[in-house]
N, C-alpha and C positions, 0 to 999 in steps of 0.2 A: 381434563383442561381442554378447551377449544383451541383450534389452531390460531385464532387471533390472540387469545391470551398467552399462548406459547410464544408467538412472535413478539408481542409487546413486552413480555417478561424477558425474553432473550435480548431484545433491543435495549432494555434498561441496563442489564448486566454487561452486554457487550459495550455499551456506551460508557458505563462506569470504568470498565477495563481499559478502554482506549483513552479516556481522560486521564486515568492513573498512569498508564504506560507512557503516553506521549508527554505528560507533565514531567515525569521523571527523566525520560529520554531527552526532552528539550533542555532541562536544566543540566544534565550531565554533558550533553553535547556542547553547550555554551562553556561550561567549565573546562572541558578538554580543549575547546577551540582557543580559550585564553592561555592554556598551559602549553599547547603544541602549535606547530607551524603548519601552513598549508602543504608544505613539502612532505611532512610526516603523514598527514591525512592522505596525501596523494599516493604514497607508497602503499599504505594499507588498502586504499581504494582500489589499486591495481589487483590486489589479491582477492578483495571481497567480490569483484566481478565473477571470478572463477568459483569462489565459494558458493555464491548464490545459485549459479548454474548446477553445480554438483547437488546442492540441496533439492533442487527441482527434480533432478534425475532420481534421487534416492526415494522420492515419494512414488514414482512410477504411475502417478495418476490413480492409484488404488484407493487412497483415502476417500476421494470424491466418489469413487465407485461404490464404496461401502455406504455412503450417505444417500446416493441415488437409489440404490437397491432397497426398497422399503421391506423386503423379507430377509435381509442379510442375517445369517445365523451366527452362532458362536464359532462354529467350525470355519466359516468363511472369514471372520475376524482373525482367527489364528492362522489361517493360510496366508492372509495379507501380511500379518506380522512377520512370518518367516521370510516371505519374499522381499519385504522392505529391509529386513535386517541383513539379508545376503547382499542386497544392492548397496546398502550403507557401508558393509565391510569392504566390498570391492572398490567402492569409490575412495574410501579412507586409505586404502593400500596404494591406489593409483596416485592419489594426491601427494602422498608421502614420497613415492618414488619419482613423481614428476616435478619435484620442487626445483631441480636445476633448470628444467625447461621454462618455468615461469620467470626465473631470474634472467635466463638468456633472452627470452622474448622481449622483456622490457629493458634489458641492459641494466638491471638493478640487483646486484649480488645479495643485498639484504633480504630479498624475497625468498631465498632458499631456506634459511632457517625458520623464517616466519611461516612458511608453508608446512613445514614439518610439525611445527607447534600446533597448527589448527587443523591438521589432518584427521584427528579423531572426531571432529565435529559431526561427520556424516554417519558414522556408526552410532554415536550417541543420540543424534536426532532420530535415526531409524528405530531406535528402542522405544520411542514415544509417539510415533505418528499414528499408529492404530489406536492408542488410547485417546489421542486428540479427536479422531474420527468418531469414536464411540461417544465421547462426551458431546460433541457437536450434534450428532445424529439425534441424541436424546434431549437436546435443548438444555443441556446442563451448563449454561454459560456462566453461572456464578462460580463454578469450579474453575472454568478456563480463565476467568478474570483474575482469580487468585494466582494462577500459574504465570500468567502474562505480566502482572504487575511485580510479582516476586522476582522473576528472572531479570527484568529490566533494572530494577532497583539494585539487586545484588551485584550484577555484572557492571553496572554503571559506577556504583560506589568503589568497587574493586579497581576499575580502571582509573578513576580519579586519584586514588591513593597511589597507584603505580606511577601516574604522571607526575604527581607531587614529588615522588622519589627519583625523578629524572630517568624513568625507564623508557621515555620517548615513545617510539612507534610500537614497542612491545606492549605498552599499556592497552592500545586499541586491539592488538591480536588476542591478548588475554581476555578482553571484554567479550569477544565473540565466543570463545571457548567456555567461559564461565556461564554465560547466558544459556548455552545449550545444556550444560550439566544441571543447572537449577531447573530449567524447564522440564527436561525428561523426568528427573526425580520427582517433581511435583505432579506430573501427568500420571505416574504410576500410583502415587499416593491418593490423588483425587478420585481416579476412576475405580481403583481397587479390583481391576480386571487383570487376570494372569492368563496368558495364552496357554493352550494345551499343546501337546506334541504332535498333533494331527495336521497333515498337510494334504488337502484335497486338490488333486491336479485338475479335475473338471471344474471346481470353483475358481481356480486360478485362471483357467482359459476363459471362463465366462465373464468374470470381472475384468480380465486383461483386455477383452475386446472393447469395453467401454474405456478403460483407462489408457490404452495405447495411443489413441487419438487425442485424448486429453493431454497426455504427457508430450506428444508431439507439438500441440499448440502451445503448451506451457513453455516448452524449450525455445520454440521460435519467438514466442511473445517475450520471453526473458531477454533474449538477445536484441529484440526490437527495443527494449527498454535500457539496455546496457551497452549496445554496440557503439553508441556515441562516446561513452566513457572508456571503452576499450581503445577506440581510435585516438582519443585525447591522450591517454596514458602512453600509447605506442608512439605517436608522431609528434605530440606537443609537449609531453614530459609530466612529471609528478606535480609541479607547482600548478600548472593549468588544470590538471585533474583535480587537485585539491580544491580549487576555486569552483570549478563547475560542479563537483560532487556536493559541495556545501550548498550551492544554490538549488541543486536538484533535491537534496534532503530537505530543505526548508520549504520547497514547493510541495513535496509529499507529505509534510506534516499535517496540514489541514485535510488534504485528500485522503489519507489513510484514516484520519479520525472519523470521517464521514462515510466514505464509500465502503471501507473495509468493515466498519461496524454493521452496517445494513447487510453487506454481502455475506458475512459470517452466519447471520440469521436467516436471510432471505433465501439462500440456496436450499437448505433443507425444507423450508416452508413451501417454496414454489415446487419443489420435487414432489410434495404431496398433492399439488394441484395439476400435475402433468397431464391429466385426463379431462380437466375442466378449462377449456380454452377462455371462456368469458371471464371467470374469476382470475385466472392466470393473468390476463391482459389487464384487468383492472388493478390488481395488486402491483404489477410491474410499474405501470404508469404512475400510480400514487407514490410508490417508493422512489422513483426517478425524480418526481417533483419535490419530494421531501429532501432529497440529496441536493438538488439545485437551490432550494430554498436557503440552505446554509453554506454550501460550497461556493456559489457564485459571489456572494458579498465577501466572503473570506478571501478568496483568490484575488478579486479586484481590489480589495483592501490592502492586501500584501503588495500588489503592484503599485498602488497609489502611495504607500507609506514605506517603500522599500529603502530609500536612503536613510532616513532616521532609524529604521528597524536594524539595518545591518551595522551602522556606526555605533549604536548603543549596545547591541548584544555582542558583536564580534570584534569591534574595534577598527581602526584605519587600515590595519594590515590585510583586512578582508574586503576592502572597498571595491575590488574588481568583481565581487559577487553581484553588485547592484544591477547592472544592465542585463546580466544573464538571468537573474531571478525575475526581473520584470517581464521578460519574454516567457519564461517557464510558468509564470503564474497564470497566463492565459492558456498554456498547455494543460495545466492543472484543471482549469475551469471546464475545458472540453472533456477531458478524461474522466472527470467526476461523473458526468452523465452518460458516457459511453461505457464505463466500467460495468454498470448493471447488465449490459448486453450479454456479458458472459453467463449470467444467471439463466437466460433463455436457452443458450446452447447446452449448458450442463444439465439443467433441469429437465429438459426435454430429450436428452440423450443424443444431441446433434453434434457430438465432439468431432466427428469425421469431417463434417462441413467446416467447422471452426478451424481445424487443422489446415485444410486446403486454403482457406482465406488467410491464414497466417503466412503461408508460403508466398502468396501474392503480395501481402503487405510488407514482407521481408525485403523483397526486390525493390519496391518503392522507397523503403527506408534507406537502404544502402545507397541508392542514387542520390536522394536529397541530403542525407548527412554527409556523404562523400563530397558533394558540391559545397556544402557548408564548411567543410574542414579547411577549405582554401582561405577562409576569412577568420579563422581562429575559433574560440569557443563561443563567441557571439554568433558567428555564422552557423555553427552546429546547432545552436539553440533555435535559430530561425528555420533551419532546415527540419528540425524536429517538430516545430510548430506547424509548418506546412503539412508534414506527414500525419500529424494528429488530425487535422481537419479531414483529410482524405480517408484515414482510417475510421474515423467516427462515422462518416456518411455510409461507407461500405458495411461496417458492422451493424448499423441501424437498419439498413436496407435489407441485408440478407436475413438477419434474425427476425426482423419484423414480419417476414413472410410467413414464418411458422405460426404466428399468433394473430395474423391479419392486422398488423399494426404498421401503417405507412410512416415513413420517415417524417414527413411534414405533420403528421398528427402529434408526434413526439415534440418536434420543434415548436409548434404552435402552443403546446401546453407549457412551454418553458419561456415564451416570449415576454410575458409580463414580469416574471422573476428577474430575467436578464436586464429588461429596461430599468427596473427599480435598482438593481445592483450597479449598473453603469451610471445612473444619475448620482447615486451615493458616492461612487468612485471619483467622479468628476468634481463633486462638491469637495470631497476630502482633499484631493490633489491640489485643487485650486487654492484652498485656504492654506494648505501646507506651504505652497510655493510663493504665496503673496503675504498674507497676514502673518504667518509664523515663520517666514523666511529669516534666517540668522538666529532663531531662538535656539535654546539648548535642545539637544535631541530628545531627551526624556519628555520635555514639555510638548514638542512637535508630535511625538508618538501617542502620548496620552490624550491630547486634544483631538488628534485625528481619529483615534479609536473611539472616543466618546461621540464625536460628531458622526462617524460612520454608523455606529450601532443605533443611535437615537434616530438619525434620519431614515435609515433603512426600515427600522421597526414602525416608525410613523407611517411610511409609505405602504407597508404591508397591512397595517391596521386600517388605514383610510380607505385602501382599495378593497378591503375585505377579502383578501386572498384566501381561498378555501383551505389550502394546505397549511398556511400560517395559523389560521383559526383552529384547525384540527389539531396541530402539533402543540400549540399553546394550551388548548384545553386538556390535552392528554397530560402535559407536563404539570399543569396546575392541580389535576386530580391525583397524580403520582406523588406530588409534594404536599398533598393535603392542605392546599391553601384554602382559607375560610371564604374567600371571595373569588369567584370566577372572573378573573380580570378581562379575558377576551371572550366573547361569545358571539354567536351569529345574530 
């Protein structure tokens, strides 16, 4: 099978996985938001900040190192498995013993027993990380789709049942633990790979040289994405954290559906092109435009229809989410096309430079979010937006030098898509605030969505956008449509 066929097949299954997982996750999150309060979401949100960081540390950057190394052997996979298992065991023990510190830091006693409940997550996750890398490296995204959808559905259903039984915040904690148990079990079943007892120190050192800087970058990048929530939980309280976290999660929903789908497939694909600069550059620009084609109208659409969206899905008690989500929607728009920059760093082995860039961006982030903290969660969202613009330019500038790709070349390639999305957003917002003002929220949301999709698709078709025509042609062939609706 050619690289193109592998990538397209991987994208199909990765997209199916994302659609399934995000659909289930969306439904379960809405159900849980109806059953629980912002305060309860905020309490678990405090804990999830540290859980996510520990999960990043447990990987050690070694899973990506295995995918990057085109000649990785079974012995190397086994070596990485034992390293990650040891890291996971240490982190689980540390999380269990550090439970009182989390409760003390936030001044929330309930965090102590919750921390001890979720402590095994890191050991359980470590048991499946190498299996995930093996499936990803071999483009076995169908198997990964089964794992992802099953874990989200099983854990979400379990959490909703617990919430119905008035377990409150414990329902959310159990959701995280059950998801990890299901995921790890299925990764073993789908990969059918069993590690041997061999540990090669030389392999560990060689892979570690790649992974250590990637781990450093991932750690700093994690805090860049979560320091705002840490500050809100520490200084503004659980209620404000619950509001901000819900807005942040809704912003990430379309972003994860698009960028992460392509990223899961494009990293191993670009790693195979690391010695062919021209093909690497062409594939990267094409993928970035494909992301923008979908993410730009989605994020602008969310900002335009934010009020009816929140009131319909979450209810009046979550109305404070609206202004925060409107700001974060534009953050998501920029991040969607900056996210692929990470492919260049990792696929070309430039993780050291990526790590040093993260240090600089961390300092800028602290200054901007710290200033925003004075004005509450809206101020923090504005500070985050300013940082995203700076971060995006620096990432594109530095990574672009490796493949002779100037920032303005990327920007110019996206201008038409951005313009069409902005026109669509202005049209949708204008109609919602005038013609549909005072109408039921379901009617406002439905009409706005239909207007947005039809107007944007019409602009793409009339302008004969190359990426739109390529994507629609591919989808029509995959769906075996008898008539090619869009053609050049």
